Every structure is written in C-alpha cells, then in structure tokens.
C-alpha positions in Angstrom: -5.4 104.8 20.3 -6.8 103.3 23.5 -4.1 102.4 26.0 -6.1 101.9 29.2 -9.0 99.6 30.3 -12.4 100.9 31.2 -13.6 102.3 27.9 -16.0 100.7 25.4 -13.0 99.6 23.3 -10.2 97.1 23.8 -6.6 98.3 24.5 -4.8 98.9 21.2 -7.9 99.8 19.3 -8.4 103.1 17.5 -10.5 105.4 19.7 -13.6 105.3 17.6 -16.8 104.3 19.6 -18.9 101.3 18.6 -21.8 103.4 17.1 -19.7 105.5 14.8 -17.9 102.4 13.7 -21.2 100.6 12.9 -22.4 103.7 11.0 -19.2 103.6 8.8 -19.7 99.9 8.2 -23.3 100.4 7.2 -22.4 103.2 4.7 -19.6 101.2 3.1 -21.9 98.2 2.8 -24.7 100.2 1.2 -22.4 101.8 -1.3 -20.6 98.5 -2.1 -24.0 96.8 -2.7 -25.1 99.6 -5.0 -22.0 99.3 -7.1 -21.6 95.5 -6.9 -18.4 95.8 -4.9 -17.1 93.4 -2.2 -17.0 96.2 0.4 -13.5 95.1 1.4 -12.0 98.6 2.0 -9.8 100.4 4.5 -11.3 103.6 6.0 -9.0 106.2 7.5 -10.5 108.7 9.8 -8.5 111.9 10.3 -9.2 115.1 12.2 -7.2 118.1 11.3 -5.3 119.3 14.4 -6.8 116.4 16.4 -3.6 115.7 18.5 -3.6 119.3 19.7 -7.4 119.4 20.3 -7.1 116.2 22.4 -4.9 118.0 24.9 -7.9 120.2 25.8 -10.1 117.1 26.6 -10.1 114.2 29.0 -8.3 112.0 26.5 -4.8 112.1 28.1 -6.3 111.2 31.5 -8.3 108.4 29.9 -5.2 107.0 28.2 -6.3 107.9 24.6 -3.1 108.9 22.7 -2.2 110.2 19.3 -5.2 112.3 18.5 -8.8 113.1 19.2 -11.3 110.4 19.9 -14.5 109.8 17.8 -17.4 109.4 20.3 -21.2 109.2 20.3 -24.0 106.7 21.0 -26.3 108.1 18.3 -24.0 109.4 15.7 -25.6 112.8 15.9 -24.2 115.8 17.8 -26.7 118.4 18.8 -25.4 121.9 19.8 -27.3 123.4 22.8 -27.2 126.0 25.5 -27.5 125.0 29.1 -30.2 127.5 29.7 -32.3 126.3 26.8 -31.9 122.6 27.8 -33.0 123.4 31.4 -36.0 125.4 30.1 -37.0 122.3 28.0 -36.8 120.2 31.1 -39.1 122.6 32.9 -41.6 122.6 30.1 -41.6 118.8 30.1 -42.5 118.8 33.8 -45.2 121.4 33.2 -46.8 119.2 30.6 -46.7 116.1 32.8 -48.1 118.0 35.8 -50.9 119.7 33.9 -52.0 116.4 32.4 -52.0 114.7 35.8 -49.4 112.1 34.9 -48.9 109.6 37.7 -45.3 108.6 36.7 -42.5 110.4 34.8 -38.9 109.4 34.2 -35.9 111.5 33.6 -32.7 110.0 32.1 -29.2 111.1 31.3 -29.0 109.6 27.8 -30.5 107.5 25.0 -29.5 104.1 26.4 -31.0 104.6 29.8 -34.0 106.4 28.3 -34.9 103.5 26.1 -34.6 101.0 28.9 -36.7 103.0 31.4 -39.4 103.7 28.9 -39.7 100.1 27.9 -39.6 98.9 31.5 -42.5 101.1 32.7 -44.3 101.3 29.3 -44.4 105.1 29.6 -45.6 107.4 26.8 -43.1 109.8 25.2 -44.7 112.7 27.1 -43.7 111.1 30.4 -40.0 110.8 29.4 -37.8 113.8 30.2 -34.4 114.2 28.6 -32.5 115.7 31.6 -29.0 115.1 30.2 -26.5 116.3 32.8 -29.0 118.7 34.5 -30.4 116.6 37.3 -30.3 119.6 39.6 -32.3 121.7 37.2 -34.9 118.9 37.0 -35.2 118.2 40.7 -35.4 121.8 41.9 -38.2 122.5 39.5 -39.9 119.2 40.2 -40.2 120.2 43.8 -42.5 123.0 42.7 -44.7 120.7 40.6 -44.4 117.2 42.1 -45.8 114.2 40.4 -46.8 110.9 42.2 -43.7 108.9 41.0 -40.3 109.9 39.6 -37.7 107.6 38.1 -34.2 108.7 37.5 -32.1 106.6 35.0 -28.5 106.8 33.9 -25.2 105.2 33.4 -23.0 104.1 36.4 -20.6 107.1 36.0 -23.4 109.7 36.0 -25.3 108.2 38.8 -22.1 107.9 40.9 -21.6 111.6 40.5 -25.2 112.2 41.8 -24.5 109.8 44.7 -21.5 111.8 45.5 -23.6 115.0 45.8 -23.2 116.5 42.3 -26.3 118.0 40.7 -24.6 119.0 37.4 -23.2 115.8 35.8 -21.3 117.3 32.9 -17.6 116.3 32.8 -16.5 119.9 32.8 -18.3 120.6 36.1 -18.0 117.3 38.1 -15.9 114.2 38.2 -16.2 110.8 39.8 -14.2 110.7 43.1 -12.5 107.3 42.9 -11.3 107.5 46.5 -14.9 108.0 47.6 -15.9 105.1 45.4 -13.3 102.9 47.0 -14.6 103.9 50.4 -18.1 102.8 49.5 -16.8 99.5 48.2 -15.0 99.0 51.5 -18.4 99.2 53.2 -19.5 96.4 50.9 -16.7 94.2 52.1 -14.0 94.7 49.5 -10.3 94.1 50.4 -7.8 96.9 50.9 -5.9 95.7 47.8 -9.1 96.0 45.7 -9.8 99.4 47.1 -6.3 100.5 46.0 -7.1 99.2 42.6 -10.3 101.2 42.4 -8.5 104.4 43.5 -6.3 104.0 40.5 -9.1 103.1 38.1 -9.4 104.9 34.7 -13.2 105.2 34.5 -16.3 104.5 36.5 -17.2 101.7 34.0 -13.9 100.0 34.9 -14.8 100.1 38.6 -18.3 98.6 37.8 -16.7 95.8 35.8 -14.1 95.0 38.4 -16.8 95.1 41.2 -19.1 92.7 39.3 -16.2 90.2 39.0 -15.7 90.5 42.8 -19.4 90.0 43.4 -19.8 93.4 45.0 -23.2 95.1 44.4 -21.8 98.6 43.9 -24.4 99.6 41.3 -27.3 99.0 43.7 -25.4 100.7 46.5 -24.7 103.8 44.4 -28.4 103.9 43.2 -29.5 103.9 46.9 -27.1 106.8 47.7 -28.1 108.7 44.6 -31.8 108.3 45.6 -31.0 109.8 49.0 -29.3 112.8 47.4 -32.2 113.4 45.0 -34.7 112.9 47.9 -33.1 115.8 49.8 -33.6 118.1 46.8 -37.3 117.3 46.5 -37.9 117.2 50.3 -41.4 118.2 51.3 -43.0 116.3 48.4 -44.8 112.9 48.7 -43.3 111.7 45.4 -42.2 108.1 45.2 -38.6 108.2 43.9 -36.3 105.5 42.5 -33.0 105.4 40.7 -32.0 102.9 38.0 -28.4 102.3 36.8 -28.1 101.0 33.2 -24.9 99.9 31.7 -23.6 100.6 28.1 -25.3 97.5 26.8 -28.7 98.8 28.0 -28.9 96.3 30.9 -30.1 97.1 34.4 -27.2 96.7 36.8 -28.5 98.4 39.9 -31.7 100.0 41.3 -32.8 101.7 44.5 -36.0 100.9 46.4 -38.7 103.6 46.3 
C-alpha cells in the first residue's frame, strides 16, 4: 500500500503501477466479452514472501508497506547483464557512426524514447536504449562522435546525471535531495520550501512541488546534466542537448545545445 506522496499512485492505493493495472483490466475485459460476462470481478494480486522481499528493496524508504510493489511501464521484464547491455550500446553507436548519421538520441526508458524519437522524427537506428548506462554511452561516444547527440530521460534519472553520476541504477546512485534543495534555492525558492524538498520522498514529488511554485527546476537540471555529459565527451564538436520528460510523456525541461 502506498503511504507517501511522489509516486505514480495516490496515497492509500495498492502499490500496483498504472500499466500493470491496465493490462489486468484489458485481460479481464477480453475474457468477459468472450464469455458474455459483465466483467465485474475482484482481482487479488499476491506475491509469495512479498513482505520479506520488500525489505530488500527501496519500498520501505518510499513508504510502500505490507508487501512487494508491482512495477513496470511496459508490463515486460527483460533480464540482462550490465556488460551485454553496454556492448549493445556500443554497437548502436558503431552503426550510427559507420552510416554517417547526423543525429542520434539515447534515452533511459520507453517513455522518453518515444517522445524524443517523435520530436526529431529519428529512425529506429538512431535511437539508442542506454538505460542507466549513460557513462558507458558517453565514454564510447567520445571515440566515435556524431554531429548531434540528444539525451532523454525522466526527472529522477537526469537529476542523478546532473549531480555527477554516470551510472543511474538505483543500486549504484541516488538523488541527493539536499543538493536538489540547494539548486532550488538558486532559483529563488524559500528556506521553508527547501526544507520540504530535503524531506521529499521522490524526485517526482520535488518536480511536482516545484512546478506548483513556478520554479523551473527541470530546465535547470537539464542544463547541469548537459554540462556533466559535455565534460565526458570533451574534445568532440558534438552538439549536445538534454531533455527531461515526465511520466505522462510530456517535455518538462530542456537544455540549450
């Protein structure tokens, strides 16, 4: 059960993300239609040992209690090795470089990937699924630079990059909320608001609060992330920009080239 703000669900809701919920509704509706049933059913989701498993995750810190959460934005979990993923990123750069692409984009997930590809009308071959491995991408990109590179991701991931992290996985880097409060102070936020940010549950919660205060934190973070990435690909003439896309697939901040 969700007990804190900042997640994709309301407080008091079962911790099952919107996409898995919709998949369940779709399956129930399809079966109900097939058997001429109203579809008015109650679905119980249970994970054996979920409460113990949850203690080994970020759930307690995020205020998710009573069991494991059901996550996902696609409904599909793909097992992978870090090494294999990074090698795939390198091969994507190889293909783009060898075919003289003028613009490639690397994104952290499906939502940002879809937005960026549609924005620039890029072919599939120009889209690199970098996941959490922005460092692996940028270090190899330095060897085979392309004219323009766009990095896209959610506010939390891009905040980690802005704070100097090149591995964005939750096991290896976390958002520093005190640093985030400091950046908001530069944008004119009050001391009281900064204290609220320091105690925030998630980066998404900070983004939501900042938007209500009229503070352009997403653009500010995109600019800082762009500077961090630029240092990694120093020596190239690549035009670089960073886009921050929210959970709804909306652009909320971008850096200049």
